C-alpha positions in Angstrom: 65.2 2.4 -49.7 66.9 4.8 -52.0 69.8 6.2 -49.6 70.9 8.8 -52.1 69.6 12.9 -50.7 67.8 11.0 -48.0 69.3 13.6 -45.0 71.4 11.6 -43.2 75.4 11.1 -43.6 74.7 7.3 -42.2 75.0 5.9 -45.2 78.1 6.7 -46.6 81.0 7.7 -44.4 82.3 10.7 -46.6 78.4 11.9 -47.3 78.9 11.5 -50.7 75.3 10.2 -51.3 73.8 14.0 -50.6 75.9 15.5 -52.8 74.7 17.3 -55.1 70.8 17.3 -53.3 70.7 21.0 -53.7 69.8 20.5 -57.3 66.2 20.2 -57.5 65.4 20.3 -60.8 68.6 19.9 -63.5 66.1 20.2 -66.6 64.9 23.6 -66.3 68.5 24.9 -66.4 68.7 22.8 -69.6 70.9 20.3 -68.0 70.5 16.2 -68.0 69.6 14.6 -65.2 70.7 11.5 -64.2 68.6 8.8 -63.1 70.3 8.7 -59.4 70.1 12.5 -59.6 72.7 14.1 -60.7 73.0 16.8 -62.7 75.1 17.3 -66.0 75.4 20.0 -68.6 73.6 18.4 -71.9 76.9 19.0 -73.6 77.8 15.3 -71.0 75.0 13.3 -72.4 75.7 11.1 -75.1 79.5 12.0 -75.3 80.6 8.2 -74.9 81.3 8.1 -71.4 79.2 7.4 -67.7 79.5 10.5 -66.3 76.5 9.2 -64.3 78.6 6.4 -63.0 74.6 4.7 -64.1 74.6 5.0 -67.6 71.5 6.6 -67.9 73.5 9.6 -69.6 74.4 7.4 -72.3 70.9 6.3 -72.5 68.9 7.5 -75.5 71.3 8.7 -77.6 
């Protein structure tokens, strides 16, 4: 069951699991999309830093 971007604030007390949910398609703007749904500027991919929090921005480098 996905708790991120599910529209409910009962998952995390501070509602942080709903952050960045307004971004629906990262790649259309040239950004990278993490497997957890967070978007980052393409420059943050393959930079040796886990920006996504799940290392998905560092895979396939």
